[in-house]
C-alpha positions as CSV (number, residue, x, y, z in Angstrom):
1,M,75.8,94.8,92.9
2,L,72.4,93.0,92.8
3,R,69.5,95.0,91.5
4,P,66.4,94.8,93.7
5,W,64.1,94.1,90.7
6,L,66.0,90.8,90.1
7,F,64.4,89.4,93.2
8,A,61.0,90.0,91.6
9,L,61.8,87.9,88.5
10,P,61.0,84.5,90.2
11,L,57.7,85.9,91.3
12,L,56.8,86.9,87.7
13,A,57.2,83.2,86.7
14,V,54.6,82.0,89.2
15,P,51.6,82.7,87.0
16,Y,53.2,80.9,84.1
17,A,53.9,77.9,86.2
18,L,50.3,77.9,87.6
19,L,48.9,78.0,84.1
20,G,51.2,75.4,82.7
21,Q,52.1,77.8,80.0
22,T,55.2,79.8,79.1
23,T,55.3,83.3,77.6
24,D,56.4,81.8,74.3
25,S,53.5,79.4,74.2
26,L,50.8,82.0,74.5
27,P,49.4,83.8,71.4
28,P,50.8,87.2,70.7
29,G,49.1,89.8,72.9
30,V,47.9,87.2,75.4
31,T,49.2,87.4,78.9
32,P,49.0,84.9,81.8
33,A,46.9,87.5,83.6
34,M,44.4,87.5,80.8
35,V,44.2,83.7,81.0
36,G,43.6,83.9,84.7
37,E,40.9,86.5,84.3
38,G,39.3,84.4,81.5
39,Q,39.2,81.4,83.7
40,K,37.3,83.3,86.4
41,L,34.9,84.8,83.8
42,F,34.4,81.4,82.2
43,A,33.2,80.0,85.5
44,G,31.3,83.2,86.6
45,A,29.9,86.2,84.7
46,G,30.6,84.7,81.3
47,I,28.3,81.8,82.1
48,C,30.3,79.6,79.8
49,G,30.5,76.7,82.3
50,A,26.7,76.3,82.2
51,C,27.0,74.7,78.7
52,H,30.7,73.8,78.4
53,G,31.0,72.5,82.0
54,P,33.1,73.9,84.8
55,D,36.2,72.2,83.4
56,G,35.4,73.0,79.7
57,K,34.8,69.3,78.9
58,G,31.3,70.1,77.7
59,V,27.8,69.2,78.9
60,Q,26.2,66.5,76.9
61,G,23.4,67.9,74.8
62,L,24.4,71.5,75.5
63,G,28.0,72.6,74.8
64,A,31.0,71.2,73.1
65,N,34.1,69.9,74.7
66,L,36.7,72.7,74.6
67,T,39.6,70.6,76.1
68,D,40.3,68.4,73.1
69,T,42.1,69.3,70.0
70,K,39.0,69.2,67.8
71,W,37.7,72.6,66.8
72,L,34.2,72.5,65.3
73,H,33.7,76.0,64.0
74,S,37.2,77.4,63.5
75,D,40.9,76.6,63.3
76,G,41.3,77.0,67.0
77,S,43.5,80.1,66.8
78,Y,43.1,82.7,69.5
79,D,41.6,85.2,67.0
80,A,39.2,82.7,65.7
81,I,38.0,81.8,69.3
82,V,37.5,85.5,70.0
83,R,35.3,85.8,66.8
84,Q,33.4,82.6,67.7
85,I,32.5,83.9,71.2
86,L,31.5,87.3,69.8
87,Q,29.4,85.8,67.0
88,G,28.0,82.7,68.7
89,V,26.9,79.5,67.0
90,T,23.5,79.0,65.4
91,A,21.5,75.9,66.4
92,D,21.8,74.5,62.8
93,K,25.6,74.6,63.0
94,S,25.9,73.5,66.6
95,S,27.1,69.9,67.3
96,T,24.4,69.6,69.9
97,G,21.6,71.5,68.1
98,V,21.6,74.1,70.8
99,A,22.5,77.6,69.8
100,M,25.2,79.6,71.5
101,P,24.2,83.2,71.5
102,P,26.8,85.9,70.9
103,K,29.0,86.2,74.0
104,G,27.2,83.1,75.3
105,G,24.3,85.3,76.2
106,S,26.4,87.2,78.8
107,Q,27.1,90.9,79.0
108,L,30.9,90.6,78.7
109,T,32.9,93.5,77.3
110,E,35.1,92.9,74.4
111,A,38.2,92.9,76.7
112,Q,36.5,90.2,78.8
113,V,35.7,88.2,75.8
114,R,39.3,88.3,74.8
115,A,40.3,87.1,78.3
116,V,37.8,84.2,78.1
117,A,39.2,83.3,74.6
118,A,42.7,83.3,76.0
119,Y,41.6,80.8,78.7
120,V,39.6,78.7,76.2
121,W,42.7,78.7,73.9
122,T,44.8,77.1,76.7
123,L,42.2,74.4,77.4
124,G,43.0,72.4,74.3
125,R,46.7,72.8,74.4
126,P,49.2,70.4,76.0
127,K,50.5,71.9,79.2
128,A,54.3,72.5,79.6
129,R,55.8,70.2,82.2
């Protein structure tokens, strides 16, 4: 006998496919839903796109490229990205000379920061094919 919940399993895989990530490739505690929320916040209330560009590739003279594998202020781990967003970057340590205030100057909650960090973490990772 087929169980009704089995029909929902393919639907659960849709967010993973859309994000180009699998459950195994995300950091512990990070979900595809967090990544999706983070993407919206990055482009919206988080105001990250103002300096890092709408695609995360950076705005010359403002914010660094987040889509390459080069991490300027950390090891690029999820936890390090969370800390970096919470702490910001001083102008003297910024690659562009422009400071990034804590939370990018936004009013994000810590949960929202963690979602943005989840999205940023995916930007520099090769996508599953």
